[in-house]
C-alpha positions in Angstrom: 85.3 -84.1 144.6 87.4 -86.2 142.2 85.4 -84.1 139.5 87.4 -80.9 140.7 90.4 -82.7 141.1 90.5 -84.2 137.8 89.2 -80.8 136.6 91.6 -79.0 137.9 94.5 -81.6 137.4 93.1 -81.1 133.3 93.4 -77.4 134.2 97.1 -77.8 135.0 98.0 -79.4 131.8 97.0 -77.4 129.7 99.0 -74.2 131.4 102.0 -75.7 131.3 101.2 -76.5 127.9 100.4 -73.1 127.0 103.7 -71.9 129.2 105.8 -74.6 127.1 104.2 -72.5 124.0 104.7 -68.9 124.8 108.4 -70.0 126.4 109.3 -71.5 122.7 107.7 -68.9 121.0 109.8 -66.1 122.6 113.2 -66.0 120.6 115.9 -66.4 123.2 118.3 -63.7 121.8 116.9 -61.1 123.3 119.3 -57.9 124.3 121.6 -57.6 126.5 120.9 -54.0 127.8 117.4 -54.3 127.6 116.9 -56.6 130.0 119.6 -54.2 132.3 116.7 -51.6 131.6 113.8 -53.6 132.7 115.4 -54.8 135.9 116.4 -51.1 136.3 113.2 -49.7 136.0 111.6 -52.3 138.0 114.5 -51.8 141.1 113.2 -48.1 140.9 109.7 -48.4 141.0 110.4 -51.2 143.9 112.2 -47.9 145.8 109.6 -45.5 145.0 106.9 -47.9 146.9 108.4 -48.8 149.3 109.8 -44.9 150.2 105.7 -44.4 149.7 104.6 -47.0 152.2 107.5 -45.6 154.7 106.0 -42.0 154.4 103.1 -43.6 155.2 103.8 -45.7 157.8 106.4 -43.2 159.2 103.0 -40.3 160.3 101.1 -43.3 161.4 103.7 -44.2 164.4 104.3 -40.3 164.6 101.0 -40.1 165.3 100.6 -42.9 167.8 103.7 -41.5 169.9 102.3 -38.0 170.1 99.5 -39.5 171.8 101.3 -41.0 174.4 101.3 -38.8 177.0 104.1 -38.2 179.1 
């Protein structure tokens, strides 16, 4: 078990170091408009996904309601 914990700790340290390297490699002066466009695309994607899930669930619920006698 100690071997697994030590291995996990080494992997965590390696991942943390790699994330710091990647963060340092990204330029800080990002274009503000790019972030806005990315956010709009992300929100639109989640809205589309939510609508698709809504349609699937509402169809199931309507099917269950139609099976209720009376």
